[in-house]
DOKOL-504305 format. One line per field, with one value per residue (C-alpha): residue number from 1; x, y, z. Coordinates in nm, 3 decimals. Layout:
BEGIN
num <- [NUM,...] $
u <- [X,...] $
v <- [Y,...] $
w <- [Z,...] $
//
This chain:
BEGIN
num <- [1,2,3,4,5,6,7,8,9,10,11,12,13,14,15,16,17,18,19,20,21,22,23,24,25,26,27,28,29,30,31,32,33,34,35,36,37,38,39,40,41,42,43,44,45,46,47,48,49,50,51,52,53,54,55,56,57,58,59,60,61,62,63,64,65,66,67,68,69,70,71,72,73,74,75,76,77,78,79,80,81,82,83,84,85,86,87,88,89,90,91,92,93,94,95,96,97,98,99,100,101,102,103,104,105,106,107,108,109,110,111,112,113,114,115,116,117,118,119,120] $
u <- [-4.374,-4.533,-4.734,-4.419,-4.237,-4.539,-4.569,-4.196,-4.213,-4.502,-4.344,-4.029,-4.209,-4.471,-4.255,-4.160,-3.846,-3.767,-3.439,-3.366,-3.053,-2.945,-2.730,-2.589,-2.373,-2.511,-2.537,-2.754,-2.528,-2.708,-2.538,-2.566,-2.278,-2.365,-2.110,-2.247,-1.944,-2.116,-2.438,-2.614,-2.878,-3.175,-3.302,-3.667,-3.791,-3.733,-3.866,-3.907,-3.980,-4.075,-4.103,-4.174,-4.186,-4.352,-4.234,-4.448,-4.244,-3.959,-4.168,-4.273,-4.160,-3.895,-3.519,-3.322,-3.196,-3.549,-3.667,-3.395,-3.478,-3.850,-3.786,-3.560,-3.818,-4.087,-3.861,-3.783,-4.153,-4.238,-3.953,-4.109,-3.777,-3.927,-3.863,-3.607,-3.254,-3.328,-3.127,-3.138,-2.864,-2.795,-2.961,-3.011,-3.143,-3.311,-3.409,-3.674,-3.717,-4.007,-3.973,-4.185,-3.952,-3.999,-4.348,-4.347,-4.077,-4.130,-3.859,-3.928,-3.684,-3.717,-3.504,-3.501,-3.317,-3.318,-3.430,-3.214,-3.289,-3.013,-3.047,-2.998] $
v <- [-3.806,-3.461,-3.555,-3.659,-3.335,-3.128,-3.319,-3.280,-2.907,-2.849,-3.070,-2.858,-2.524,-2.596,-2.781,-2.609,-2.622,-2.557,-2.470,-2.462,-2.316,-2.291,-1.996,-2.075,-1.763,-1.458,-1.174,-0.973,-0.959,-0.843,-0.595,-0.825,-1.065,-1.374,-1.606,-1.956,-2.111,-2.182,-2.368,-2.050,-2.056,-2.259,-2.298,-2.193,-2.238,-2.187,-1.884,-1.824,-1.531,-1.536,-1.306,-1.372,-1.200,-1.306,-1.204,-1.242,-1.221,-1.078,-0.786,-0.727,-0.825,-0.676,-0.656,-0.939,-0.733,-0.615,-0.977,-1.061,-0.753,-0.831,-1.194,-1.077,-0.821,-1.091,-1.327,-1.059,-0.975,-1.342,-1.384,-1.154,-1.078,-0.817,-0.892,-1.129,-1.196,-1.349,-1.361,-1.516,-1.764,-1.993,-1.770,-1.963,-1.826,-2.043,-1.945,-2.131,-2.053,-2.176,-2.126,-2.180,-2.030,-1.759,-1.682,-1.723,-1.683,-1.688,-1.632,-1.710,-1.628,-1.803,-1.704,-1.917,-1.900,-2.045,-1.831,-1.875,-1.734,-1.669,-1.769,-1.504] $
w <- [-1.676,-1.676,-1.368,-1.182,-1.271,-1.168,-0.840,-0.767,-0.844,-0.602,-0.337,-0.341,-0.356,-0.090,0.159,0.482,0.689,1.050,1.219,1.591,1.746,2.106,2.210,2.556,2.577,2.754,2.502,2.738,3.043,3.354,3.582,3.884,3.945,4.144,4.305,4.360,4.530,4.863,4.940,5.052,4.776,4.660,4.303,4.315,3.959,3.590,3.405,3.031,2.803,2.438,2.138,1.771,1.436,1.112,0.766,0.453,0.131,0.340,0.467,0.827,1.171,1.394,1.382,1.541,1.837,1.918,1.936,2.189,2.396,2.398,2.502,2.784,2.901,2.901,3.098,3.359,3.390,3.447,3.699,3.961,4.130,4.366,4.733,4.875,4.756,4.415,4.094,3.747,3.653,3.357,3.098,2.774,2.444,2.182,1.831,1.632,1.263,1.051,0.679,0.370,0.115,-0.020,0.111,0.489,0.753,1.131,1.391,1.757,2.038,2.376,2.674,2.988,3.319,3.670,3.962,4.272,4.616,4.864,5.227,5.491] $
//
């Protein structure tokens, strides 16, 4: 009986959990408004940006808003929007949390969008 209780205790303490959430709303609204009512555009590709923070015993990492800003900056850097009439549409934010309570906590933010190019 003691062995079972000890095993159950360590199984609960050392188990890890993961949570994924998808945030389809655009918290980081860009200043460019794009109207896609006509067929004057072409979807070129998909671009992503990522940032993460690790917390050990609740200490370390970045604030939540900074993670979103870093993921957006990474996405815009990877988009290479210089030259041509290009824009980002359908911006989606995902949050992945890995947790080994109370020792380890990792939050990863991934932003993705479609790059569209407008025809002249």
